[in-house]
N, C-alpha and C positions, 0 to 999 in steps of 0.2 A: 134322136133321139132327145135332143137337152130341151128342144120346143116345147115340146107339150107336157116335158114334168113342169119346166117352168111355170107353163103357161096353166097348169094344174095345181100348181102349190104357190104361185103370187097371189091369185085374186081371193081365196082362201085364206090367207093371213092378212093378207088387205082388209076383207069382208072383216074378220075376227077382230082385228086394230082397233076397225074406222067405227062397226056399225053402233057400238053403246052409246057413243056420245056425240060424236059432229056428224050425224045423221044430217040436222036441221040445217047445220051451218050450210053443209056439204051443200044441199039442196039446194040452197039461197044463194047459194056461190052460181050453182051451176045455172038457178034460172037469170041470176041478174046477169052472167055473160052471154046467156041465149038473149037474152033481150037488146043486151049492149049491142051486139051482132045484128039483131032483127034491127035496130037503127040504123048501126052502121051503113044497111042492107038500102034501106029504105031511104035514107040519105043518098048515098052514089047512085042510085035508081032515079 
């Protein structure tokens, strides 16, 4: 019973707290991370 409550409350608080300012920074960080993973996968392959 705690799982749905936690899953329902955590994302809302995170979105409300993080949405206003760090959206571009988080998006950029995710993009850089994906690019790094893609480069590593290509290099290994």
